Structure formats: C-alpha cells, structure tokens
KEVEX-415142 format. One line per field, with one value per residue (C-alpha): residue in one letter; x, y, z. Coordinates in nm, 2 decimals. Layout:
<pts>
residu	c(A, ...) .
u	c(X, ...) .
v	c(Y, ...) .
w	c(Z, ...) .
</pts>
This chain:
<pts>
residu	c(M, A, N, P, S, A, P, Q, A, V, L, T, D, S, L, T, K, V, T, P, G, W, E, P, G, S, G, P, L, Q, L, T, G, W, R, G, E, T, V, S, F, Q, V, A, W, L, P, E, S, T, S, H, A, R, P, T, R, P, M, R, L, Q, V, S, G, Q, A, R, R, Y, A, V, D, L, V, P, V, Q, L, P, C, W, E, R, H, G, D, G, F, I, A, D, T, P, G, L, L, P, D, V, L, R, P, L, P, D, G, S, V, A, L, Q, T, T, H, V, G, W, H, C, V, W, V, D, V, T, L, P, A, G, D, V, E, V, Q, V, W, A, D, E, E, L, I, L, D, E, T, V, P, V, T, T, V, E, R, D, L, P, D, H, G, V, E, H, T, Q, W, F, H, A, D, C, L, A, T, H, Y, D, V, E, T, W, S, E, E, H, W, R, V, I, E, G, Q, F, R, A, A, R, E, M, G, V, T, M, L, L, T, P, V, W, T, P, P, L, D, T, A, E, G, T, Y, R, R, T, T, Q, L, L, D, I, T, C, Q, G, D, S, Y, R, F, G, T, R, N, L, D, R, W, L, D, L, M, A, E, A, G, L, S, Q, V, E, V, P, H, L, F, T, Q, W, G, A, R, S, T, P, R, L, E, V, V, V, D, G, K, P, R, L, L, F, G, W, D, T, P, A, T, D, P, A, Y, Q, A, F, L, G, Q, L, I, P, F, L, K, D, Y, F, A, A, R, V, G, L, G, N, T, V, F, H, I, S, D, E, P, N, E, A, H, V, E, S, Y, R, A, A, R, D, S, V, H, A, L, L, D, G, C, R, I, L, D, A, L, S, H, P, E, Y, A, E, L, V, D, V, P, V, V, A, T, D, A, V, R, G, F, R, D, V, G, I, E, P, D, W, V, Y, Y, C, I, A, Q, S, W, D, V, S, N, R, F, I, A, Q, E, S, V, R, T, R, A, L, G, W, Q, L, Y, K, A, D, A, K, G, F, L, H, W, A, L, N, F, Y, S, K, Q, L, S, L, G, P, V, D, P, F, A, E, T, S, A, G, G, G, F, I, S, G, D, A, F, I, V, Y, P, A, P, D, G, T, T, W, P, S, L, R, H, R, L, M, R, D, A, F, D, D, L, A, A, A, K, A, A, E, Q, V, L, G, R, G, R, V, L, A, I, V, D, P, D, G, D, L, N, Y, D, A, G, W, I, L, G, E, E, W, L, A, R, R, Q, R, L, D, E, A, V, V, A, A, L, S) .
u	c(-2.29, -2.25, -2.14, -1.81, -1.84, -2.13, -2.12, -2.07, -2.13, -2.05, -2.06, -1.73, -1.59, -1.36, -1.04, -1.05, -0.83, -1.01, -0.73, -0.79, -0.70, -0.95, -1.15, -1.42, -1.50, -1.77, -1.92, -2.20, -2.14, -2.23, -2.18, -2.15, -2.05, -2.10, -2.31, -2.12, -1.89, -1.85, -1.84, -1.75, -1.81, -1.74, -1.92, -1.68, -1.82, -1.68, -1.79, -1.86, -1.57, -1.58, -1.30, -1.32, -1.42, -1.52, -1.83, -2.15, -2.39, -2.40, -2.40, -2.59, -2.55, -2.80, -2.72, -3.03, -2.98, -2.72, -2.42, -2.14, -1.96, -1.63, -1.49, -1.17, -0.91, -0.57, -0.28, 0.11, 0.29, 0.63, 0.80, 0.51, 0.83, 1.16, 1.31, 1.34, 1.03, 0.82, 0.46, 0.18, 0.19, -0.08, 0.18, 0.59, 0.62, 0.52, 0.17, -0.13, -0.31, -0.68, -0.59, -0.76, -1.14, -1.29, -1.61, -1.91, -2.26, -2.56, -2.82, -2.81, -2.46, -2.31, -2.03, -1.76, -1.52, -1.17, -0.95, -0.97, -1.08, -1.24, -1.35, -1.49, -1.66, -1.61, -1.91, -1.91, -2.20, -2.26, -2.43, -2.71, -2.84, -3.06, -2.98, -2.84, -2.98, -2.74, -2.86, -2.65, -2.79, -2.65, -2.86, -3.24, -3.07, -3.07, -2.74, -2.70, -3.00, -2.89, -2.90, -2.61, -2.74, -2.64, -2.60, -2.56, -2.41, -2.62, -2.38, -2.18, -1.81, -1.56, -1.25, -0.95, -0.77, -0.41, -0.22, -0.18, 0.03, 0.09, 0.36, 0.20, 0.37, 0.23, 0.50, 0.41, 0.04, 0.17, 0.40, 0.15, -0.15, 0.13, 0.00, 0.16, 0.22, -0.04, -0.25, -0.65, -0.58, -0.35, -0.54, -0.85, -0.63, -0.49, -0.81, -0.96, -0.64, -0.67, -1.04, -0.92, -0.64, -0.93, -1.12, -0.87, -0.83, -0.54, -0.52, -0.21, -0.05, 0.33, 0.29, 0.53, 0.60, 0.93, 1.01, 1.08, 1.42, 1.32, 1.34, 1.62, 1.92, 2.22, 2.29, 1.97, 1.64, 1.24, 1.03, 0.96, 0.67, 0.70, 0.38, 0.56, 0.66, 1.02, 1.15, 1.52, 1.63, 1.99, 1.99, 1.62, 1.36, 0.99, 0.78, 0.42, 0.15, -0.10, -0.07, -0.02, -0.33, -0.51, -0.34, -0.45, -0.79, -0.84, -0.70, -0.98, -1.25, -1.13, -1.14, -0.75, -0.63, -0.26, 0.05, 0.40, 0.65, 0.89, 1.25, 1.51, 1.77, 1.85, 1.75, 2.01, 2.23, 2.14, 2.46, 2.27, 1.98, 1.69, 1.66, 1.48, 1.27, 1.32, 1.29, 1.64, 1.66, 1.36, 1.49, 1.38, 1.67, 1.72, 1.95, 2.09, 2.03, 2.30, 2.61, 2.53, 2.65, 2.36, 2.58, 2.65, 2.59, 2.36, 2.12, 2.17, 2.08, 1.77, 1.64, 1.67, 1.42, 1.21, 1.12, 1.00, 0.77, 0.64, 0.60, 0.39, 0.18, 0.12, 0.02, -0.25, -0.37, -0.37, -0.19, 0.14, 0.01, -0.10, 0.17, 0.54, 0.90, 1.14, 1.53, 1.63, 1.47, 1.63, 1.97, 2.16, 2.53, 2.69, 2.48, 2.52, 2.80, 2.61, 2.23, 2.36, 2.53, 2.18, 1.97, 2.18, 2.20, 1.79, 1.72, 1.70, 1.50, 1.26, 1.16, 0.78, 0.77, 0.71, 1.02, 0.95, 1.19, 1.20, 1.46, 1.53, 1.80, 1.73, 2.11, 2.05, 1.72, 1.87, 1.91, 1.55, 1.26, 1.02, 1.15, 0.92, 1.00, 1.00, 0.74, 1.02, 1.23, 0.96, 1.10, 1.44, 1.29, 1.14, 1.44, 1.61, 1.30, 1.12, 0.79, 0.75, 0.45, 0.48, 0.56, 0.57, 0.65, 0.78, 0.98, 1.19, 0.94, 0.87, 0.90, 0.66, 0.49, 0.19, 0.24, 0.03, 0.20, -0.05, 0.07, 0.02, -0.29, -0.57, -0.55, -0.16, -0.29, -0.60, -0.40, -0.25, -0.54, -0.58, -0.18, -0.19, -0.45, -0.30, 0.00, -0.14, 0.02, 0.01, 0.10, 0.14, 0.36, 0.37, 0.61, 0.38, 0.02, 0.09, 0.47, 0.41, 0.77, 1.10, 1.31, 1.53, 1.29, 1.47, 1.17, 0.79, 0.61, 0.23, 0.08, -0.19, 0.10, 0.44, 0.36, 0.68, 0.89, 1.08, 1.19, 1.28, 1.03, 0.83, 0.45, 0.22, 0.48, 0.52, 0.11, -0.19, -0.45, -0.47, -0.47, -0.79, -0.78, -1.06, -0.85, -1.04, -0.88, -0.96, -0.89, -0.73, -0.80, -0.55, -0.66, -1.02, -0.79, -0.62, -0.96, -1.10, -0.82, -0.86, -1.21, -1.10, -0.87, -1.18, -1.44, -1.20, -1.17, -1.51, -1.60, -1.35, -1.61, -1.87, -1.70, -1.36, -1.00, -0.97, -1.27, -1.17, -0.88, -0.97, -1.22, -0.98, -0.67, -0.76, -0.46, -0.30, -0.02, -0.09, 0.17, 0.34, 0.52, 0.28, -0.08, -0.15, -0.45, -0.71, -0.90, -1.22, -1.13, -1.03, -1.39, -1.53, -1.35, -1.48, -1.85, -1.78, -1.69, -1.96, -2.18, -2.08, -2.14, -2.49, -2.57, -2.41, -2.59, -2.93) .
v	c(3.90, 3.70, 3.85, 3.76, 3.78, 3.53, 3.15, 2.93, 2.54, 2.39, 1.99, 1.84, 1.52, 1.26, 1.39, 1.73, 1.86, 2.12, 2.36, 2.66, 2.89, 2.64, 2.79, 2.62, 2.51, 2.38, 2.07, 1.80, 1.52, 1.23, 0.90, 0.54, 0.20, -0.16, -0.33, -0.32, -0.06, 0.28, 0.59, 0.95, 1.33, 1.61, 1.91, 2.19, 2.49, 2.83, 3.01, 3.38, 3.61, 3.86, 4.13, 4.07, 3.76, 3.40, 3.33, 3.39, 3.17, 2.83, 2.60, 2.23, 1.98, 1.72, 1.40, 1.19, 0.80, 0.58, 0.82, 0.82, 1.18, 1.27, 1.58, 1.64, 1.75, 1.95, 1.80, 1.98, 1.90, 1.94, 1.83, 1.77, 1.70, 1.72, 2.05, 1.93, 1.76, 1.69, 1.79, 1.62, 1.82, 2.07, 2.23, 2.25, 2.44, 2.32, 2.41, 2.25, 2.01, 1.79, 1.43, 1.32, 1.16, 1.25, 1.06, 1.27, 1.16, 1.03, 1.30, 1.66, 1.79, 2.12, 2.21, 2.32, 2.58, 2.48, 2.74, 3.03, 2.90, 2.67, 2.33, 2.02, 1.72, 1.37, 1.16, 0.77, 0.62, 0.23, 0.10, 0.03, 0.35, 0.67, 0.94, 1.19, 1.50, 1.75, 2.03, 2.31, 2.59, 2.88, 3.00, 2.89, 3.03, 2.73, 2.78, 2.47, 2.23, 1.98, 1.63, 1.37, 1.14, 0.77, 0.51, 0.14, -0.12, -0.45, -0.63, -0.73, -0.56, -0.88, -0.89, -0.70, -1.00, -0.85, -0.95, -0.65, -0.61, -0.30, -0.35, -0.35, -0.19, -0.34, -0.19, 0.16, 0.09, -0.01, 0.27, 0.54, 0.42, 0.38, -0.02, -0.35, -0.53, -0.80, -0.65, -0.65, -0.26, -0.36, -0.63, -0.38, -0.12, -0.41, -0.54, -0.22, -0.12, -0.47, -0.35, -0.05, -0.22, -0.45, -0.16, -0.04, -0.35, -0.48, -0.89, -0.94, -0.83, -0.84, -1.06, -1.02, -1.39, -1.23, -0.84, -0.75, -0.65, -0.34, 0.04, 0.03, 0.19, -0.04, -0.13, -0.08, -0.23, -0.16, -0.25, -0.60, -0.74, -1.10, -1.34, -1.66, -1.82, -1.98, -2.22, -2.33, -2.66, -2.77, -2.76, -2.78, -2.53, -2.54, -2.27, -2.19, -2.03, -1.87, -1.49, -1.61, -1.80, -1.47, -1.26, -1.51, -1.52, -1.13, -1.09, -1.37, -1.17, -0.89, -1.05, -1.08, -1.41, -1.38, -1.36, -1.22, -1.34, -1.10, -1.09, -1.37, -1.15, -0.78, -0.50, -0.34, -0.63, -0.92, -0.88, -0.97, -1.17, -1.05, -1.04, -1.28, -1.34, -1.68, -1.86, -2.04, -2.31, -2.14, -1.77, -1.50, -1.40, -1.20, -1.38, -1.31, -0.91, -0.70, -0.86, -1.19, -1.26, -1.38, -1.72, -1.78, -2.13, -2.14, -1.90, -2.15, -2.41, -2.22, -2.20, -2.55, -2.59, -2.30, -2.27, -2.63, -2.53, -2.22, -2.38, -2.69, -2.43, -2.16, -2.47, -2.57, -2.23, -2.02, -2.24, -2.20, -2.03, -1.79, -1.73, -1.52, -1.54, -1.25, -1.26, -0.92, -0.59, -0.39, -0.61, -0.36, -0.36, -0.30, -0.62, -0.90, -1.14, -1.07, -1.14, -1.45, -1.59, -1.55, -1.68, -1.99, -2.06, -2.12, -2.15, -2.56, -2.49, -2.30, -2.52, -2.49, -2.13, -1.79, -1.61, -1.20, -0.92, -0.57, -0.51, -0.19, -0.35, -0.57, -0.69, -0.87, -1.03, -1.35, -1.32, -1.30, -1.56, -1.31, -0.93, -0.66, -0.38, -0.03, 0.14, 0.38, 0.10, -0.09, 0.02, -0.09, -0.45, -0.46, -0.31, -0.64, -0.86, -0.91, -0.81, -0.74, -0.93, -0.74, -0.35, -0.12, 0.26, 0.43, 0.73, 0.75, 0.71, 1.09, 1.14, 1.09, 0.77, 0.71, 0.77, 0.82, 1.14, 1.39, 1.70, 1.50, 1.53, 1.29, 1.15, 1.04, 0.84, 0.65, 0.63, 0.31, 0.08, 0.14, 0.13, -0.21, -0.34, -0.25, -0.39, -0.71, -0.70, -0.98, -0.77, -0.43, -0.37, -0.11, -0.04, 0.13, 0.12, 0.27, 0.37, 0.63, 0.67, 0.85, 0.77, 0.45, 0.39, 0.68, 0.77, 0.77, 1.06, 1.22, 1.11, 1.40, 1.64, 1.52, 1.38, 1.30, 1.08, 1.34, 1.48, 1.17, 1.11, 1.30, 1.34, 1.07, 0.80, 0.66, 0.60, 0.62, 0.58, 0.76, 0.58, 0.80, 0.91, 0.67, 0.37, 0.31, 0.40, 0.71, 0.70, 0.91, 1.11, 0.92, 0.55, 0.67, 0.71, 0.38, 0.22, 0.37, 0.26, -0.07, -0.05, 0.07, -0.22, -0.47, -0.26, -0.30, -0.66, -0.72, -0.48, -0.72, -1.06, -0.80, -0.60, -0.77, -0.63, -0.41, -0.23, -0.16, -0.04, 0.19, 0.34, 0.38, 0.46, 0.59, 0.74, 0.42, 0.60, 0.49, 0.34, 0.36, 0.64, 0.82, 0.90, 1.16, 1.33, 1.56, 1.41, 1.53, 1.34, 1.01, 1.01, 1.11, 0.80, 0.58, 0.65, 0.56, 0.22, 0.17, 0.33, 0.06, -0.22, -0.09, -0.08, -0.45, -0.59, -0.45) .
w	c(-0.45, -0.11, 0.18, 0.28, 0.65, 0.66, 0.69, 0.38, 0.32, 0.00, -0.12, -0.27, -0.34, -0.19, -0.42, -0.26, 0.04, 0.21, 0.35, 0.56, 0.24, 0.03, -0.29, -0.37, -0.73, -0.92, -1.08, -1.02, -0.74, -0.83, -0.63, -0.77, -0.66, -0.61, -0.36, -0.02, -0.13, 0.06, -0.14, 0.02, 0.00, 0.16, 0.30, 0.33, 0.51, 0.67, 0.96, 0.97, 0.98, 1.23, 1.33, 1.71, 1.83, 1.75, 1.50, 1.71, 1.45, 1.56, 1.26, 1.24, 0.96, 0.89, 0.64, 0.57, 0.56, 0.75, 0.64, 0.87, 0.93, 1.06, 1.12, 0.91, 1.16, 1.10, 1.18, 1.19, 0.88, 0.95, 0.65, 0.34, 0.12, 0.05, -0.04, -0.38, -0.49, -0.78, -0.84, -0.70, -0.37, -0.21, 0.03, 0.03, 0.35, 0.71, 0.82, 0.89, 0.66, 0.69, 0.76, 1.08, 1.05, 1.43, 1.45, 1.48, 1.64, 1.43, 1.39, 1.36, 1.46, 1.58, 1.34, 1.60, 1.47, 1.56, 1.32, 1.07, 0.73, 0.57, 0.77, 0.65, 0.74, 0.55, 0.45, 0.41, 0.24, 0.23, -0.08, -0.18, -0.08, -0.15, -0.27, 0.00, 0.14, 0.30, 0.49, 0.69, 0.92, 1.02, 1.33, 1.17, 0.82, 0.57, 0.42, 0.23, 0.08, -0.15, -0.26, -0.39, -0.65, -0.55, -0.84, -0.73, -0.95, -0.85, -0.81, -0.50, -0.49, -0.46, -0.28, -0.52, -0.53, -0.43, -0.11, 0.06, 0.37, 0.63, 0.87, 1.21, 1.52, 1.83, 2.05, 1.95, 2.04, 2.38, 2.46, 2.31, 2.57, 2.85, 2.87, 2.92, 2.65, 2.58, 2.86, 2.79, 2.73, 2.47, 2.30, 2.27, 2.09, 1.86, 1.79, 1.67, 1.44, 1.30, 1.17, 1.03, 0.85, 0.66, 0.61, 0.38, 0.16, 0.40, 0.37, 0.57, 0.84, 1.00, 1.30, 1.60, 1.65, 1.80, 1.82, 1.44, 1.39, 1.17, 1.15, 1.47, 1.52, 1.53, 1.88, 2.01, 2.04, 2.04, 2.31, 2.33, 2.16, 2.13, 2.11, 2.10, 2.46, 2.40, 2.66, 2.64, 2.85, 2.73, 2.33, 2.35, 2.28, 2.36, 2.19, 2.37, 2.15, 2.36, 2.25, 1.89, 1.89, 2.03, 1.76, 1.49, 1.60, 1.60, 1.26, 1.17, 1.35, 1.17, 0.84, 0.80, 0.66, 0.56, 0.79, 0.78, 0.97, 1.11, 0.90, 1.03, 1.04, 1.09, 0.86, 0.58, 0.55, 0.74, 0.94, 1.29, 1.45, 1.62, 2.03, 2.16, 2.49, 2.63, 2.95, 3.00, 3.31, 3.43, 3.43, 3.19, 2.95, 2.63, 2.36, 2.03, 1.90, 1.75, 1.91, 1.73, 1.37, 1.16, 1.10, 1.46, 1.52, 1.86, 1.63, 1.39, 1.61, 1.73, 1.38, 1.33, 1.55, 1.55, 1.16, 1.11, 1.46, 1.29, 0.91, 1.10, 1.31, 1.03, 0.79, 1.05, 1.11, 0.79, 0.53, 0.43, 0.12, 0.34, 0.53, 0.46, 0.58, 0.53, 0.52, 0.55, 0.40, 0.12, 0.04, -0.19, -0.35, 0.03, 0.13, -0.11, 0.05, 0.42, 0.30, 0.07, 0.35, 0.57, 0.33, 0.23, 0.60, 0.63, 0.26, 0.33, 0.65, 0.45, 0.21, 0.09, 0.23, 0.06, 0.11, -0.01, 0.05, -0.05, -0.34, -0.53, -0.78, -1.03, -1.07, -0.74, -0.81, -0.79, -0.47, -0.35, -0.41, -0.48, -0.48, -0.36, -0.59, -0.51, -0.73, -0.91, -0.96, -1.14, -1.53, -1.41, -1.36, -1.65, -1.86, -1.78, -1.88, -1.50, -1.41, -1.06, -0.90, -0.60, -0.53, -0.24, -0.18, 0.14, 0.21, -0.09, -0.33, -0.33, -0.72, -0.99, -0.82, -0.64, -0.27, 0.06, 0.19, 0.38, 0.15, -0.19, -0.40, -0.32, -0.67, -0.63, -0.34, -0.51, -0.81, -0.68, -0.75, -1.13, -1.19, -0.98, -1.20, -1.49, -1.40, -1.29, -0.97, -0.73, -0.40, -0.23, 0.08, 0.27, 0.64, 0.86, 0.97, 1.28, 1.36, 1.61, 1.70, 1.57, 1.30, 1.39, 1.69, 1.90, 2.10, 2.10, 1.91, 1.96, 1.64, 1.66, 1.67, 1.49, 1.17, 1.04, 1.26, 1.43, 1.10, 0.96, 0.71, 0.50, 0.65, 0.68, 0.58, 0.91, 1.00, 0.81, 1.13, 1.48, 1.80, 1.94, 2.31, 2.44, 2.26, 1.94, 1.62, 1.39, 1.01, 0.82, 0.48, 0.33, 0.49, 0.28, 0.00, -0.01, 0.09, -0.24, -0.43, -0.33, -0.41, -0.78, -0.81, -0.71, -0.97, -1.26, -1.21, -1.16, -1.45, -1.65, -1.62, -1.79, -2.02, -2.10, -1.97, -2.32, -2.26, -1.89, -1.96, -2.28, -1.97, -1.70, -1.94, -2.22, -2.31, -2.26, -2.04, -1.71, -1.53, -1.14, -1.25, -1.55, -1.62, -1.38, -1.43, -1.21, -0.94, -1.13, -1.43, -1.18, -1.05, -1.40, -1.54, -1.26, -1.30, -1.67, -1.55, -1.36, -1.59, -1.88, -1.61, -1.53, -1.89, -2.00, -1.69, -1.83) .
</pts>
C-alpha cells in the first residue's frame, strides 16, 4: 500500500478538473488528432504530506518533445453557480478551483507547491508528434515514468467553418494595466489577446469603432475607447481611420478576418445613443449619449454620414460579407416599439449589410434580420418553425446547456463543438473575452482575485483569458476547452468529407439525443468518441 504522506504523480485527461481534493481515476490515456491540431493532457501531482512544515522533497517534471507546459493555478470562485442550479457543476459553494494556465519554462521544470492538496500541469502537444514521455522526480526518486501514445490523422485540420465572435473590451485592458488608451503599451496587450482569441477558434471581434454602449449602467459611461477619429465642421463630419487601420492590421496578423461594428443604440431597449468623441470647431467634445433619444434628428443626421462611410471602408478592408452591424442587444416585450423605431431609422442606410442581434423571444424574430438565439431558447424557436443559424450563451444559460463557467464539468464546455455540428449552425457569440470589470462596468476588478464581476455573474462568465503581469496573455483551462470544442467541430466537418454525415453522427451521437440542452455524457466517453472518429478516418484513408 502506498505511503499516504509520500509525493504522488499521475497522468489524467484534458476533461478533468484537478481540484485540491481530487481523487485520481484510472484508465489508459491516449491522444489523437489531425495535423496542426493541438491536443492536451495533464500531469497531476501531490506533494508529500507533513504535519509541521512545508514539503521538503523537491519535485521535478520532464516532458519529451516540443510540448508546452502550464501550471494550472487556482482562482477564487465567489459564485460557482446560482443557489438553485442544474447538474454539471463540480462545486456549488465558494472556494478555490483550477483555471489559470501559467506558462512554464522549457526543459526540466521544478514543481512549486502553492497549496495543500493536488496540483496540476497542463501539457499541449501540437500534431504531428511522436509519443510523449513524462517523468516526475521527488528528489532523485523517479515516481512517474509513463508514455502517452499519440496518433495523428495524416490530413490538416481545416478551419471549423463557423463564425465565432467574443466581445473584446479594450477599455478593461487599458484600465487593468493603467496605460493610456491606444498607447504602445495598450496596443501590445491588445495584440496578445487577439492571438489568444484566434487560438480558441474566434474569427470575429467586436471592434470599438466607437465605445460600445454595452454592459453599462444607465446614465454612466465606460472609459472611452474610440478608434475612429471624428471631426465636425458645421453640419459636415469627416472621419479618420489611423487607429482603426492599425486595429485591423493586428487582427489580420492574428488570423482574425471578421469585424463586428458596435451597436448603433444602447443595450436593452435601443432608447438612447452611444456617446461619441468628436472634434467640433477644433475642440474635443463628447456628443450624444444617454440623454439623446435614439431617433434624435442630430444623431440621425450623423448616422446618415457615418454609415455610408463605414460601409465603404469595411467593404474595402475586409468585405461587407465579413462585417456585422448591430442595432441593440436583446430586445424583448418591453422594447418592441423602441427597438423597431431605432431599426427603422437606419434600415435603409444599412441596405446590403449584415445585421445581427441577440434575441431570446421567437415572437419578436421579425424585428431582427438575423437573430442570435440563446441556446436555452432554441427549442422555442424550433417550435414555431425557425432553426437558428446563430446561437449564444451567457450568464442566463446556466441550466441544461453548454457554458464556460469555472465550476462546470469540462465536458459541458467542450460539448458546444458537436452541438454546433449537429445543428449545422453558422455562428456562435459570447459577450466577453476579457471583461475585467464589475457588472454594469461599475468599477474594475483584478481577474486573478475576482472571477464573478463583483458578484454579478457566475464565475468565469465575464472573461476567458487572463492579463498576465508582464503584459502577455495567459489562457485559462476554459480557453483550452473552447479551443478543443471548435477543433471537434472542425474534425467532424472534415471527417464528413471522408465518412459521410450519417456515419459521423453515428460516432459522435450514437444515441441520437445530442442537442443544445441534451445528450450529456461523461468526459471519458466524449474523448472515446473523438478517438473513434479519428480512428474511423484513419481506417478509411488507408
């Protein structure tokens, strides 16, 4: 029998969340994927237990090949779920849970004890790759020596083919790092977060042509992050794009090809206008805002010049087909008239443009050109004959559907990929790549210490990447799960070209019950189905 006070190390899969009180499972570990795909596993380790001091036996990890390693750090989870909640959570009381992936240096690495209980290292392997050898020492004693088999499908993993946007909050980055908006320091951290977004399958970013009128308490304003230079002389507006050009250049360098223009009217009702920074008669001024009705003649005259300019600009830069406009977010029964009035005021100007807005009520679908439907509302749309092309989830989707909360089982996050595949979805939206703020933007938070937006959202809803102390971007465990979800989607679509859709569905959804709110299975079964899919493709190709 093992000495309970002795250090331990075991391998586990990428759908395990190793908490301090975790109990190791059993079963073989194997990695499969397509060329260019990054697959992952974890090395869980437990320092020696002492009754009087910190552990004295230093532990060390060695992983072969070009694998990248990350310490899985714990974060405070103030709000793991609502008091009343569905299943699929690993915790339902506040505590410390694994989430931050802190990069470790190459080569042999010392394992640092940071808390009582189990620790973890996340390992990324980009294919093609040979089998991975993992060794862990305690002092000079080798306590883990295992090889992880790796199988590569000898075809490149294609793009997943679904438009994927995560709303980008440039103001939160400037505030967190205490730098001037659009300073070189600001651009540097923005660039890193662009790359992190692309790594998790994002294709489109909310671009602050003007400061987005989102998640802001009525009568208050977020920090100004307006890319577009606006000058007014009399009734004429002129527009400069120096910063906007740079933003789009950095997006392109990161592999991001699609743009969301901020909402033309305020959230939850479209009653008011965004606030704009404008140089009027040579002096900077703040125009419009909460006190300006959506249909105000001066604002409408401004839009009459702005929208044609933006259409021409984005058509030349990324193509209008890669540009999305918004009216206002989430209209409901209380907003029908104000939303309709705002929409009608700009509909002719936006002729030929794509217009998307989040919507959870099918009875108002005619208000929105392309409704982005909450995943827990999809059945209601289907009941009236509407199959949503676009879906989203956020804080409200906490029962029976996929989400990316810190306290959720990992498979609940990764499941999104095959859900999108089965539904033949065209797009997915989430409101927050990096919202480091209290709910309604009422003050900044340190995301390493506050994960629930000041108690307003379930922990993990407001951001999925961390702003590292050195200005780089650290991924989260959930970031990797979203990456894997969209890789599952890409693999299913690529496998369909070899096997046919029917056989792909027979492998990934053998019971035929996979849906946005159904078909839940254990993580090990999810990984087994992915392995069977890859093996079927390998067999067919050979």
